[in-house]
PDB file of the backbone (N, CA, C, O) and the ligand in Angstrom, with CONECT records:
HET     ZN  A 101       1
ATOM      1  N   MET A   1       0.830  -1.220   0.000  1.00  0.00           N
ATOM      2  CA  MET A   1       0.000   0.000   0.000  1.00  0.00           C
ATOM      3  C   MET A   1       0.855   1.257   0.000  1.00  0.00           C
ATOM      4  O   MET A   1       0.548   2.255  -0.652  1.00  0.00           O
ATOM      5  N   ARG A   2       1.953   1.165   0.768  1.00  0.00           N
ATOM      6  CA  ARG A   2       2.877   2.297   0.790  1.00  0.00           C
ATOM      7  C   ARG A   2       3.439   2.565  -0.598  1.00  0.00           C
ATOM      8  O   ARG A   2       3.601   3.711  -1.018  1.00  0.00           O
ATOM      9  N   LEU A   3       3.734   1.462  -1.305  1.00  0.00           N
ATOM     10  CA  LEU A   3       4.290   1.609  -2.649  1.00  0.00           C
ATOM     11  C   LEU A   3       3.269   2.266  -3.566  1.00  0.00           C
ATOM     12  O   LEU A   3       3.614   3.143  -4.359  1.00  0.00           O
ATOM     13  N   LEU A   4       2.029   1.850  -3.459  1.00  0.00           N
ATOM     14  CA  LEU A   4       0.975   2.422  -4.301  1.00  0.00           C
ATOM     15  C   LEU A   4       0.820   3.913  -3.998  1.00  0.00           C
ATOM     16  O   LEU A   4       0.714   4.733  -4.910  1.00  0.00           O
ATOM     17  N   THR A   5       0.809   4.254  -2.704  1.00  0.00           N
ATOM     18  CA  THR A   5       0.706   5.659  -2.315  1.00  0.00           C
ATOM     19  C   THR A   5       1.870   6.447  -2.897  1.00  0.00           C
ATOM     20  O   THR A   5       1.711   7.560  -3.398  1.00  0.00           O
ATOM     21  N   HIS A   6       3.037   5.837  -2.814  1.00  0.00           N
ATOM     22  CA  HIS A   6       4.214   6.512  -3.355  1.00  0.00           C
ATOM     23  C   HIS A   6       4.087   6.712  -4.862  1.00  0.00           C
ATOM     24  O   HIS A   6       4.423   7.775  -5.385  1.00  0.00           O
ATOM     25  N   LEU A   7       3.599   5.684  -5.556  1.00  0.00           N
ATOM     26  CA  LEU A   7       3.456   5.776  -7.010  1.00  0.00           C
ATOM     27  C   LEU A   7       2.449   6.862  -7.396  1.00  0.00           C
ATOM     28  O   LEU A   7       2.611   7.535  -8.414  1.00  0.00           O
ATOM     29  N   LEU A   8       1.419   7.025  -6.581  1.00  0.00           N
ATOM     30  CA  LEU A   8       0.392   8.018  -6.894  1.00  0.00           C
ATOM     31  C   LEU A   8       0.783   9.418  -6.457  1.00  0.00           C
ATOM     32  O   LEU A   8       0.540  10.397  -7.163  1.00  0.00           O
ATOM     33  N   ASN A   9       1.394   9.500  -5.281  1.00  0.00           N
ATOM     34  CA  ASN A   9       1.589  10.819  -4.677  1.00  0.00           C
ATOM     35  C   ASN A   9       3.028  11.310  -4.695  1.00  0.00           C
ATOM     36  O   ASN A   9       3.305  12.442  -4.298  1.00  0.00           O
ATOM     37  N   GLY A  10       3.943  10.465  -5.155  1.00  0.00           N
ATOM     38  CA  GLY A  10       5.337  10.863  -5.174  1.00  0.00           C
ATOM     39  C   GLY A  10       5.884  10.996  -3.765  1.00  0.00           C
ATOM     40  O   GLY A  10       5.299  10.494  -2.806  1.00  0.00           O
ATOM     41  N   SER A  11       7.013  11.678  -3.656  1.00  0.00           N
ATOM     42  CA  SER A  11       7.653  11.823  -2.364  1.00  0.00           C
ATOM     43  C   SER A  11       8.256  13.221  -2.270  1.00  0.00           C
ATOM     44  O   SER A  11       8.376  13.929  -3.270  1.00  0.00           O
ATOM     45  N   HIS A  12       8.633  13.606  -1.049  1.00  0.00           N
ATOM     46  CA  HIS A  12       9.280  14.905  -0.864  1.00  0.00           C
ATOM     47  C   HIS A  12      10.542  14.983  -1.720  1.00  0.00           C
ATOM     48  O   HIS A  12      10.834  15.992  -2.362  1.00  0.00           O
ATOM     49  N   GLU A  13      11.287  13.852  -1.699  1.00  0.00           N
ATOM     50  CA  GLU A  13      12.567  13.840  -2.410  1.00  0.00           C
ATOM     51  C   GLU A  13      12.355  14.017  -3.912  1.00  0.00           C
ATOM     52  O   GLU A  13      13.023  14.824  -4.558  1.00  0.00           O
ATOM     53  N   GLU A  14      11.411  13.243  -4.452  1.00  0.00           N
ATOM     54  CA  GLU A  14      11.171  13.338  -5.890  1.00  0.00           C
ATOM     55  C   GLU A  14      10.673  14.733  -6.260  1.00  0.00           C
ATOM     56  O   GLU A  14      11.071  15.299  -7.279  1.00  0.00           O
ATOM     57  N   THR A  15       9.790  15.281  -5.412  1.00  0.00           N
ATOM     58  CA  THR A  15       9.239  16.601  -5.697  1.00  0.00           C
ATOM     59  C   THR A  15      10.341  17.651  -5.662  1.00  0.00           C
ATOM     60  O   THR A  15      10.402  18.526  -6.525  1.00  0.00           O
ATOM     61  N   ALA A  16      11.219  17.560  -4.651  1.00  0.00           N
ATOM     62  CA  ALA A  16      12.324  18.510  -4.559  1.00  0.00           C
ATOM     63  C   ALA A  16      13.230  18.398  -5.785  1.00  0.00           C
ATOM     64  O   ALA A  16      13.658  19.406  -6.347  1.00  0.00           O
ATOM     65  N   ARG A  17      13.514  17.164  -6.191  1.00  0.00           N
ATOM     66  CA  ARG A  17      14.385  16.936  -7.344  1.00  0.00           C
ATOM     67  C   ARG A  17      13.755  17.448  -8.632  1.00  0.00           C
ATOM     68  O   ARG A  17      14.455  17.940  -9.518  1.00  0.00           O
ATOM     69  N   SER A  18      12.428  17.332  -8.738  1.00  0.00           N
ATOM     70  CA  SER A  18      11.749  17.643  -9.999  1.00  0.00           C
ATOM     71  C   SER A  18      11.249  19.078 -10.065  1.00  0.00           C
ATOM     72  O   SER A  18      10.700  19.506 -11.080  1.00  0.00           O
ATOM     73  N   MET A  19      11.445  19.832  -8.959  1.00  0.00           N
ATOM     74  CA  MET A  19      10.869  21.168  -8.847  1.00  0.00           C
ATOM     75  C   MET A  19      11.241  22.080 -10.014  1.00  0.00           C
ATOM     76  O   MET A  19      10.392  22.764 -10.586  1.00  0.00           O
ATOM     77  N   SER A  20      12.518  22.074 -10.349  1.00  0.00           N
ATOM     78  CA  SER A  20      12.990  22.966 -11.396  1.00  0.00           C
ATOM     79  C   SER A  20      12.372  22.596 -12.752  1.00  0.00           C
ATOM     80  O   SER A  20      11.922  23.465 -13.499  1.00  0.00           O
ATOM     81  N   ASP A  21      12.359  21.296 -13.054  1.00  0.00           N
ATOM     82  CA  ASP A  21      11.756  20.849 -14.311  1.00  0.00           C
ATOM     83  C   ASP A  21      10.260  21.155 -14.334  1.00  0.00           C
ATOM     84  O   ASP A  21       9.700  21.546 -15.358  1.00  0.00           O
ATOM     85  N   TYR A  22       9.635  20.965 -13.183  1.00  0.00           N
ATOM     86  CA  TYR A  22       8.198  21.208 -13.090  1.00  0.00           C
ATOM     87  C   TYR A  22       7.893  22.686 -13.322  1.00  0.00           C
ATOM     88  O   TYR A  22       6.973  23.030 -14.064  1.00  0.00           O
ATOM     89  N   ALA A  23       8.674  23.552 -12.680  1.00  0.00           N
ATOM     90  CA  ALA A  23       8.449  24.996 -12.799  1.00  0.00           C
ATOM     91  C   ALA A  23       8.652  25.460 -14.240  1.00  0.00           C
ATOM     92  O   ALA A  23       7.967  26.365 -14.716  1.00  0.00           O
ATOM     93  N   GLU A  24       9.605  24.823 -14.928  1.00  0.00           N
ATOM     94  CA  GLU A  24       9.906  25.248 -16.290  1.00  0.00           C
ATOM     95  C   GLU A  24       9.058  24.523 -17.329  1.00  0.00           C
ATOM     96  O   GLU A  24       9.211  24.744 -18.530  1.00  0.00           O
ATOM     97  N   GLY A  25       8.157  23.650 -16.855  1.00  0.00           N
ATOM     98  CA  GLY A  25       7.279  22.941 -17.773  1.00  0.00           C
ATOM     99  C   GLY A  25       7.981  21.821 -18.526  1.00  0.00           C
ATOM    100  O   GLY A  25       7.483  21.338 -19.543  1.00  0.00           O
ATOM    101  N   ASP A  26       9.149  21.407 -18.020  1.00  0.00           N
ATOM    102  CA  ASP A  26       9.896  20.354 -18.695  1.00  0.00           C
ATOM    103  C   ASP A  26       9.480  18.963 -18.245  1.00  0.00           C
ATOM    104  O   ASP A  26       9.883  17.959 -18.833  1.00  0.00           O
ATOM    105  N   LEU A  27       8.669  18.918 -17.195  1.00  0.00           N
ATOM    106  CA  LEU A  27       8.257  17.618 -16.673  1.00  0.00           C
ATOM    107  C   LEU A  27       7.035  17.151 -17.457  1.00  0.00           C
ATOM    108  O   LEU A  27       6.100  17.915 -17.693  1.00  0.00           O
ATOM    109  N   ARG A  28       7.064  15.885 -17.854  1.00  0.00           N
ATOM    110  CA  ARG A  28       5.982  15.373 -18.696  1.00  0.00           C
ATOM    111  C   ARG A  28       5.321  14.162 -18.054  1.00  0.00           C
ATOM    112  O   ARG A  28       5.877  13.503 -17.176  1.00  0.00           O
ATOM    113  N   GLY A  29       4.126  13.903 -18.525  1.00  0.00           N
ATOM    114  CA  GLY A  29       3.426  12.663 -18.240  1.00  0.00           C
ATOM    115  C   GLY A  29       3.268  12.348 -16.766  1.00  0.00           C
ATOM    116  O   GLY A  29       2.826  13.172 -15.965  1.00  0.00           O
ATOM    117  N   TYR A  30       3.641  11.142 -16.446  1.00  0.00           N
ATOM    118  CA  TYR A  30       3.358  10.616 -15.117  1.00  0.00           C
ATOM    119  C   TYR A  30       4.150  11.319 -14.032  1.00  0.00           C
ATOM    120  O   TYR A  30       3.647  11.527 -12.927  1.00  0.00           O
ATOM    121  N   ARG A  31       5.388  11.687 -14.339  1.00  0.00           N
ATOM    122  CA  ARG A  31       6.202  12.382 -13.337  1.00  0.00           C
ATOM    123  C   ARG A  31       5.585  13.731 -13.004  1.00  0.00           C
ATOM    124  O   ARG A  31       5.546  14.131 -11.840  1.00  0.00           O
ATOM    125  N   ARG A  32       5.103  14.431 -14.021  1.00  0.00           N
ATOM    126  CA  ARG A  32       4.474  15.728 -13.817  1.00  0.00           C
ATOM    127  C   ARG A  32       3.211  15.561 -12.964  1.00  0.00           C
ATOM    128  O   ARG A  32       2.970  16.314 -12.020  1.00  0.00           O
ATOM    129  N   PHE A  33       2.431  14.571 -13.321  1.00  0.00           N
ATOM    130  CA  PHE A  33       1.207  14.277 -12.588  1.00  0.00           C
ATOM    131  C   PHE A  33       1.524  14.039 -11.115  1.00  0.00           C
ATOM    132  O   PHE A  33       0.835  14.545 -10.229  1.00  0.00           O
ATOM    133  N   ARG A  34       2.582  13.258 -10.869  1.00  0.00           N
ATOM    134  CA  ARG A  34       2.929  12.888  -9.496  1.00  0.00           C
ATOM    135  C   ARG A  34       3.429  14.090  -8.700  1.00  0.00           C
ATOM    136  O   ARG A  34       3.084  14.252  -7.529  1.00  0.00           O
ATOM    137  N   VAL A  35       4.229  14.918  -9.328  1.00  0.00           N
ATOM    138  CA  VAL A  35       4.720  16.118  -8.633  1.00  0.00           C
ATOM    139  C   VAL A  35       3.555  17.060  -8.339  1.00  0.00           C
ATOM    140  O   VAL A  35       3.454  17.597  -7.236  1.00  0.00           O
ATOM    141  N   ALA A  36       2.684  17.262  -9.313  1.00  0.00           N
ATOM    142  CA  ALA A  36       1.529  18.136  -9.125  1.00  0.00           C
ATOM    143  C   ALA A  36       0.654  17.613  -7.988  1.00  0.00           C
ATOM    144  O   ALA A  36       0.175  18.371  -7.146  1.00  0.00           O
ATOM    145  N   ARG A  37       0.461  16.304  -7.991  1.00  0.00           N
ATOM    146  CA  ARG A  37      -0.376  15.685  -6.983  1.00  0.00           C
ATOM    147  C   ARG A  37       0.265  15.780  -5.606  1.00  0.00           C
ATOM    148  O   ARG A  37      -0.412  16.016  -4.606  1.00  0.00           O
ATOM    149  N   HIS A  38       1.559  15.597  -5.570  1.00  0.00           N
ATOM    150  CA  HIS A  38       2.258  15.701  -4.293  1.00  0.00           C
ATOM    151  C   HIS A  38       2.190  17.133  -3.773  1.00  0.00           C
ATOM    152  O   HIS A  38       1.913  17.359  -2.595  1.00  0.00           O
ATOM    153  N   LEU A  39       2.441  18.095  -4.650  1.00  0.00           N
ATOM    154  CA  LEU A  39       2.404  19.502  -4.248  1.00  0.00           C
ATOM    155  C   LEU A  39       1.028  19.886  -3.719  1.00  0.00           C
ATOM    156  O   LEU A  39       0.913  20.666  -2.773  1.00  0.00           O
ATOM    157  N   ALA A  40      -0.010  19.335  -4.332  1.00  0.00           N
ATOM    158  CA  ALA A  40      -1.365  19.664  -3.916  1.00  0.00           C
ATOM    159  C   ALA A  40      -1.650  19.172  -2.504  1.00  0.00           C
ATOM    160  O   ALA A  40      -2.504  19.720  -1.807  1.00  0.00           O
ATOM    161  N   ARG A  41      -0.927  18.131  -2.086  1.00  0.00           N
ATOM    162  CA  ARG A  41      -1.217  17.510  -0.796  1.00  0.00           C
ATOM    163  C   ARG A  41      -0.206  17.830   0.283  1.00  0.00           C
ATOM    164  O   ARG A  41      -0.495  17.642   1.465  1.00  0.00           O
ATOM    165  N   CYS A  42       0.962  18.305  -0.082  1.00  0.00           N
ATOM    166  CA  CYS A  42       2.041  18.429   0.886  1.00  0.00           C
ATOM    167  C   CYS A  42       2.397  19.896   1.103  1.00  0.00           C
ATOM    168  O   CYS A  42       2.966  20.550   0.229  1.00  0.00           O
ATOM    169  N   GLU A  43       2.046  20.402   2.295  1.00  0.00           N
ATOM    170  CA  GLU A  43       2.302  21.812   2.584  1.00  0.00           C
ATOM    171  C   GLU A  43       3.786  22.126   2.599  1.00  0.00           C
ATOM    172  O   GLU A  43       4.211  23.207   2.189  1.00  0.00           O
ATOM    173  N   MET A  44       4.571  21.168   3.079  1.00  0.00           N
ATOM    174  CA  MET A  44       6.007  21.375   3.154  1.00  0.00           C
ATOM    175  C   MET A  44       6.601  21.606   1.759  1.00  0.00           C
ATOM    176  O   MET A  44       7.395  22.523   1.550  1.00  0.00           O
ATOM    177  N   CYS A  45       6.197  20.756   0.815  1.00  0.00           N
ATOM    178  CA  CYS A  45       6.717  20.902  -0.539  1.00  0.00           C
ATOM    179  C   CYS A  45       6.116  22.124  -1.236  1.00  0.00           C
ATOM    180  O   CYS A  45       6.771  22.757  -2.064  1.00  0.00           O
ATOM    181  N   GLN A  46       4.877  22.449  -0.900  1.00  0.00           N
ATOM    182  CA  GLN A  46       4.275  23.675  -1.440  1.00  0.00           C
ATOM    183  C   GLN A  46       5.083  24.886  -1.032  1.00  0.00           C
ATOM    184  O   GLN A  46       5.363  25.764  -1.848  1.00  0.00           O
ATOM    185  N   ALA A  47       5.459  24.929   0.245  1.00  0.00           N
ATOM    186  CA  ALA A  47       6.250  26.055   0.750  1.00  0.00           C
ATOM    187  C   ALA A  47       7.602  26.099   0.047  1.00  0.00           C
ATOM    188  O   ALA A  47       8.083  27.164  -0.340  1.00  0.00           O
ATOM    189  N   ALA A  48       8.205  24.921  -0.110  1.00  0.00           N
ATOM    190  CA  ALA A  48       9.502  24.870  -0.793  1.00  0.00           C
ATOM    191  C   ALA A  48       9.354  25.316  -2.246  1.00  0.00           C
ATOM    192  O   ALA A  48      10.215  26.011  -2.785  1.00  0.00           O
ATOM    193  N   PHE A  49       8.256  24.908  -2.868  1.00  0.00           N
ATOM    194  CA  PHE A  49       8.037  25.257  -4.268  1.00  0.00           C
ATOM    195  C   PHE A  49       7.809  26.766  -4.429  1.00  0.00           C
ATOM    196  O   PHE A  49       8.300  27.390  -5.369  1.00  0.00           O
ATOM    197  N   ARG A  50       7.047  27.330  -3.481  1.00  0.00           N
ATOM    198  CA  ARG A  50       6.832  28.785  -3.521  1.00  0.00           C
ATOM    199  C   ARG A  50       8.148  29.536  -3.379  1.00  0.00           C
ATOM    200  O   ARG A  50       8.406  30.506  -4.092  1.00  0.00           O
ATOM    201  N   ALA A  51       8.981  29.069  -2.440  1.00  0.00           N
ATOM    202  CA  ALA A  51      10.291  29.706  -2.248  1.00  0.00           C
ATOM    203  C   ALA A  51      11.126  29.570  -3.516  1.00  0.00           C
ATOM    204  O   ALA A  51      11.832  30.495  -3.918  1.00  0.00           O
ATOM    205  N   PHE A  52      11.030  28.389  -4.137  1.00  0.00           N
ATOM    206  CA  PHE A  52      11.768  28.155  -5.371  1.00  0.00           C
ATOM    207  C   PHE A  52      11.299  29.111  -6.469  1.00  0.00           C
ATOM    208  O   PHE A  52      12.118  29.682  -7.190  1.00  0.00           O
ATOM    209  N   LEU A  53       9.975  29.284  -6.595  1.00  0.00           N
ATOM    210  CA  LEU A  53       9.435  30.186  -7.616  1.00  0.00           C
ATOM    211  C   LEU A  53       9.839  31.630  -7.352  1.00  0.00           C
ATOM    212  O   LEU A  53      10.119  32.391  -8.278  1.00  0.00           O
ATOM    213  N   ALA A  54       9.864  31.997  -6.054  1.00  0.00           N
ATOM    214  CA  ALA A  54      10.274  33.358  -5.706  1.00  0.00           C
ATOM    215  C   ALA A  54      11.727  33.593  -6.119  1.00  0.00           C
ATOM    216  O   ALA A  54      12.079  34.655  -6.631  1.00  0.00           O
ATOM    217  N   THR A  55      12.556  32.583  -5.886  1.00  0.00           N
ATOM    218  CA  THR A  55      13.961  32.688  -6.297  1.00  0.00           C
ATOM    219  C   THR A  55      14.066  32.820  -7.809  1.00  0.00           C
ATOM    220  O   THR A  55      14.817  33.646  -8.329  1.00  0.00           O
ATOM    221  N   LEU A  56      13.287  31.979  -8.509  1.00  0.00           N
ATOM    222  CA  LEU A  56      13.299  32.036  -9.975  1.00  0.00           C
ATOM    223  C   LEU A  56      12.909  33.416 -10.473  1.00  0.00           C
ATOM    224  O   LEU A  56      13.541  33.955 -11.381  1.00  0.00           O
ATOM    225  N   SER A  57      11.851  34.000  -9.870  1.00  0.00           N
ATOM    226  CA  SER A  57      11.373  35.269 -10.404  1.00  0.00           C
ATOM    227  C   SER A  57      12.343  36.398 -10.066  1.00  0.00           C
ATOM    228  O   SER A  57      12.463  37.358 -10.826  1.00  0.00           O
ATOM    229  N   SER A  58      13.050  36.289  -8.908  1.00  0.00           N
ATOM    230  CA  SER A  58      14.021  37.339  -8.646  1.00  0.00           C
ATOM    231  C   SER A  58      15.246  37.191  -9.546  1.00  0.00           C
ATOM    232  O   SER A  58      15.877  38.184  -9.909  1.00  0.00           O
ATOM    233  N   LEU A  59      15.576  35.968  -9.899  1.00  0.00           N
ATOM    234  CA  LEU A  59      16.654  35.760 -10.879  1.00  0.00           C
ATOM    235  C   LEU A  59      16.253  36.332 -12.238  1.00  0.00           C
ATOM    236  O   LEU A  59      17.056  36.959 -12.928  1.00  0.00           O
ATOM    237  N   ALA A  60      14.993  36.100 -12.604  1.00  0.00           N
ATOM    238  CA  ALA A  60      14.499  36.615 -13.878  1.00  0.00           C
ATOM    239  C   ALA A  60      14.522  38.143 -13.868  1.00  0.00           C
ATOM    240  O   ALA A  60      14.836  38.776 -14.876  1.00  0.00           O
ATOM    241  N   ALA A  61      14.181  38.730 -12.706  1.00  0.00           N
ATOM    242  CA  ALA A  61      14.193  40.185 -12.587  1.00  0.00           C
ATOM    243  C   ALA A  61      15.620  40.712 -12.756  1.00  0.00           C
ATOM    244  O   ALA A  61      15.839  41.745 -13.389  1.00  0.00           O
ATOM    245  N   LEU A  62      16.576  39.994 -12.187  1.00  0.00           N
ATOM    246  CA  LEU A  62      17.980  40.381 -12.353  1.00  0.00           C
ATOM    247  C   LEU A  62      18.369  40.370 -13.820  1.00  0.00           C
ATOM    248  O   LEU A  62      19.071  41.260 -14.300  1.00  0.00           O
ATOM    249  N   GLY A  63      17.897  39.333 -14.534  1.00  0.00           N
ATOM    250  CA  GLY A  63      18.221  39.202 -15.946  1.00  0.00           C
ATOM    251  C   GLY A  63      17.638  40.332 -16.779  1.00  0.00           C
ATOM    252  O   GLY A  63      18.190  40.708 -17.812  1.00  0.00           O
ATOM    253  N   ARG A  64      16.491  40.878 -16.305  1.00  0.00           N
ATOM    254  CA  ARG A  64      15.827  41.948 -17.053  1.00  0.00           C
ATOM    255  C   ARG A  64      16.393  43.319 -16.749  1.00  0.00           C
ATOM    256  O   ARG A  64      16.029  44.303 -17.392  1.00  0.00           O
ATOM    257  N   ARG A  65      17.295  43.389 -15.757  1.00  0.00           N
ATOM    258  CA  ARG A  65      17.837  44.677 -15.346  1.00  0.00           C
ATOM    259  C   ARG A  65      18.476  45.392 -16.531  1.00  0.00           C
ATOM    260  O   ARG A  65      19.048  44.765 -17.422  1.00  0.00           O
ATOM    261  N   GLU A  66      18.365  46.711 -16.521  1.00  0.00           N
ATOM    262  CA  GLU A  66      18.968  47.508 -17.582  1.00  0.00           C
ATOM    263  C   GLU A  66      20.464  47.247 -17.644  1.00  0.00           C
ATOM    264  O   GLU A  66      21.102  47.025 -16.615  1.00  0.00           O
ATOM    265  N   PRO A  67      21.017  47.272 -18.826  1.00  0.00           N
ATOM    266  CA  PRO A  67      22.482  47.141 -18.915  1.00  0.00           C
ATOM    267  C   PRO A  67      23.145  48.355 -18.273  1.00  0.00           C
ATOM    268  O   PRO A  67      22.514  49.396 -18.088  1.00  0.00           O
ATOM    269  N   ASP A  68      24.412  48.210 -17.939  1.00  0.00           N
ATOM    270  CA  ASP A  68      25.136  49.314 -17.305  1.00  0.00           C
ATOM    271  C   ASP A  68      25.091  50.553 -18.192  1.00  0.00           C
ATOM    272  O   ASP A  68      25.151  50.449 -19.417  1.00  0.00           O
ATOM    273  N   PRO A  69      24.985  51.717 -17.575  1.00  0.00           N
ATOM    274  CA  PRO A  69      24.967  52.943 -18.373  1.00  0.00           C
ATOM    275  C   PRO A  69      26.278  53.109 -19.148  1.00  0.00           C
ATOM    276  O   PRO A  69      27.330  52.605 -18.754  1.00  0.00           O
ATOM    277  N   LYS A  70      26.175  53.819 -20.238  1.00  0.00           N
ATOM    278  CA  LYS A  70      27.373  54.031 -21.071  1.00  0.00           C
ATOM    279  C   LYS A  70      28.409  54.828 -20.289  1.00  0.00           C
ATOM    280  O   LYS A  70      28.040  55.688 -19.489  1.00  0.00           O
ATOM    281  N   PRO A  71      29.691  54.566 -20.498  1.00  0.00           N
ATOM    282  CA  PRO A  71      30.753  55.271 -19.763  1.00  0.00           C
ATOM    283  C   PRO A  71      30.651  56.785 -19.915  1.00  0.00           C
ATOM    284  O   PRO A  71      30.874  57.523 -18.955  1.00  0.00           O
ATOM    285  N   GLU A  72      30.312  57.254 -21.125  1.00  0.00           N
ATOM    286  CA  GLU A  72      30.257  58.711 -21.309  1.00  0.00           C
ATOM    287  C   GLU A  72      29.118  59.325 -20.503  1.00  0.00           C
ATOM    288  O   GLU A  72      29.205  60.470 -20.059  1.00  0.00           O
ATOM    289  N   LEU A  73      28.047  58.550 -20.321  1.00  0.00           N
ATOM    290  CA  LEU A  73      26.934  59.027 -19.508  1.00  0.00           C
ATOM    291  C   LEU A  73      27.379  59.131 -18.050  1.00  0.00           C
ATOM    292  O   LEU A  73      27.044  60.096 -17.363  1.00  0.00           O
ATOM    293  N   VAL A  74      28.131  58.139 -17.582  1.00  0.00           N
ATOM    294  CA  VAL A  74      28.651  58.170 -16.217  1.00  0.00           C
ATOM    295  C   VAL A  74      29.527  59.404 -16.035  1.00  0.00           C
ATOM    296  O   VAL A  74      29.416  60.115 -15.037  1.00  0.00           O
ATOM    297  N   ASP A  75      30.405  59.651 -17.015  1.00  0.00           N
ATOM    298  CA  ASP A  75      31.281  60.826 -16.953  1.00  0.00           C
ATOM    299  C   ASP A  75      30.457  62.103 -16.853  1.00  0.00           C
ATOM    300  O   ASP A  75      30.767  62.988 -16.055  1.00  0.00           O
ATOM    301  N   ALA A  76      29.404  62.195 -17.666  1.00  0.00           N
ATOM    302  CA  ALA A  76      28.573  63.389 -17.666  1.00  0.00           C
ATOM    303  C   ALA A  76      27.918  63.597 -16.307  1.00  0.00           C
ATOM    304  O   ALA A  76      27.848  64.717 -15.803  1.00  0.00           O
ATOM    305  N   VAL A  77      27.440  62.503 -15.722  1.00  0.00           N
ATOM    306  CA  VAL A  77      26.789  62.604 -14.411  1.00  0.00           C
ATOM    307  C   VAL A  77      27.805  63.008 -13.350  1.00  0.00           C
ATOM    308  O   VAL A  77      27.522  63.854 -12.501  1.00  0.00           O
ATOM    309  N   VAL A  78      28.978  62.406 -13.398  1.00  0.00           N
ATOM    310  CA  VAL A  78      30.033  62.744 -12.439  1.00  0.00           C
ATOM    311  C   VAL A  78      30.414  64.214 -12.579  1.00  0.00           C
ATOM    312  O   VAL A  78      30.597  64.920 -11.587  1.00  0.00           O
ATOM    313  N   GLU A  79      30.528  64.661 -13.827  1.00  0.00           N
ATOM    314  CA  GLU A  79      30.844  66.071 -14.080  1.00  0.00           C
ATOM    315  C   GLU A  79      29.801  66.998 -13.467  1.00  0.00           C
ATOM    316  O   GLU A  79      30.131  68.009 -12.847  1.00  0.00           O
ATOM    317  N   ARG A  80      28.522  66.625 -13.655  1.00  0.00           N
ATOM    318  CA  ARG A  80      27.440  67.463 -13.156  1.00  0.00           C
ATOM    319  C   ARG A  80      27.476  67.515 -11.632  1.00  0.00           C
ATOM    320  O   ARG A  80      27.300  68.572 -11.026  1.00  0.00           O
ATOM    321  N   ILE A  81      27.711  66.337 -11.021  1.00  0.00           N
ATOM    322  CA  ILE A  81      27.769  66.291  -9.559  1.00  0.00           C
ATOM    323  C   ILE A  81      28.918  67.175  -9.067  1.00  0.00           C
ATOM    324  O   ILE A  81      28.776  67.914  -8.092  1.00  0.00           O
ATOM    325  N   ARG A  82      30.048  67.086  -9.753  1.00  0.00           N
ATOM    326  CA  ARG A  82      31.222  67.879  -9.383  1.00  0.00           C
ATOM    327  C   ARG A  82      30.919  69.373  -9.503  1.00  0.00           C
ATOM    328  O   ARG A  82      31.263  70.166  -8.626  1.00  0.00           O
ATOM    329  N   ALA A  83      30.257  69.741 -10.629  1.00  0.00           N
ATOM    330  CA  ALA A  83      29.942  71.143 -10.858  1.00  0.00           C
ATOM    331  C   ALA A  83      28.974  71.654  -9.784  1.00  0.00           C
ATOM    332  O   ALA A  83      29.119  72.760  -9.264  1.00  0.00           O
ATOM    333  N   GLU A  84      27.980  70.810  -9.469  1.00  0.00           N
ATOM    334  CA  GLU A  84      27.016  71.222  -8.443  1.00  0.00           C
ATOM    335  C   GLU A  84      27.708  71.356  -7.086  1.00  0.00           C
ATOM    336  O   GLU A  84      27.382  72.239  -6.293  1.00  0.00           O
ATOM    337  N   GLY A  85      28.654  70.476  -6.838  1.00  0.00           N
ATOM    338  CA  GLY A  85      29.421  70.542  -5.588  1.00  0.00           C
ATOM    339  C   GLY A  85      30.205  71.832  -5.521  1.00  0.00           C
ATOM    340  O   GLY A  85      30.306  72.455  -4.464  1.00  0.00           O
ATOM    341  N   ASP A  86      30.761  72.234  -6.656  1.00  0.00           N
ATOM    342  CA  ASP A  86      31.574  73.467  -6.704  1.00  0.00           C
ATOM    343  C   ASP A  86      30.730  74.702  -6.451  1.00  0.00           C
ATOM    344  O   ASP A  86      31.160  75.640  -5.780  1.00  0.00           O
ATOM    345  N   SER A  87      29.480  74.689  -7.017  1.00  0.00           N
ATOM    346  CA  SER A  87      28.670  75.894  -6.942  1.00  0.00           C
ATOM    347  C   SER A  87      27.911  76.011  -5.627  1.00  0.00           C
ATOM    348  O   SER A  87      27.360  77.067  -5.316  1.00  0.00           O
ATOM    349  N   SER A  88      27.882  74.916  -4.847  1.00  0.00           N
ATOM    350  CA  SER A  88      27.125  74.998  -3.594  1.00  0.00           C
ATOM    351  C   SER A  88      27.896  75.820  -2.569  1.00  0.00           C
ATOM    352  O   SER A  88      29.127  75.798  -2.540  1.00  0.00           O
ATOM    353  N   PRO A  89      27.158  76.548  -1.725  1.00  0.00           N
ATOM    354  CA  PRO A  89      27.839  77.360  -0.729  1.00  0.00           C
ATOM    355  C   PRO A  89      28.664  76.516   0.233  1.00  0.00           C
ATOM    356  O   PRO A  89      28.186  75.488   0.712  1.00  0.00           O
ATOM    357  N   ALA A  90      29.858  76.920   0.515  1.00  0.00           N
ATOM    358  CA  ALA A  90      30.737  76.142   1.376  1.00  0.00           C
ATOM    359  C   ALA A  90      30.452  76.403   2.849  1.00  0.00           C
ATOM    360  O   ALA A  90      31.107  75.824   3.716  1.00  0.00           O
TER     361      ALA A  90
HETATM  362 ZN    ZN A 101       6.381  16.765   0.235  1.00  0.00          ZN2+
END
């Protein structure tokens, strides 16, 4: 019976191992079914999966970050800051 339950509901270990594939939609067929079913029933793995998704989305946000400003733009900003510093009352 334990084996049958395991076959239907998966395990914490399998769910943890498959989390990344599951999140990216790479998990197919029976394995996907089992991870989904396990996640639906296991609060511990749900919490882990949520944390995993949060990490994924912050990584994605990092990837979307604007590229570094052009060097000449940095120079211009530094120049302006310097000029403003010079003109401010001492
Ligand atoms: Zn679990």
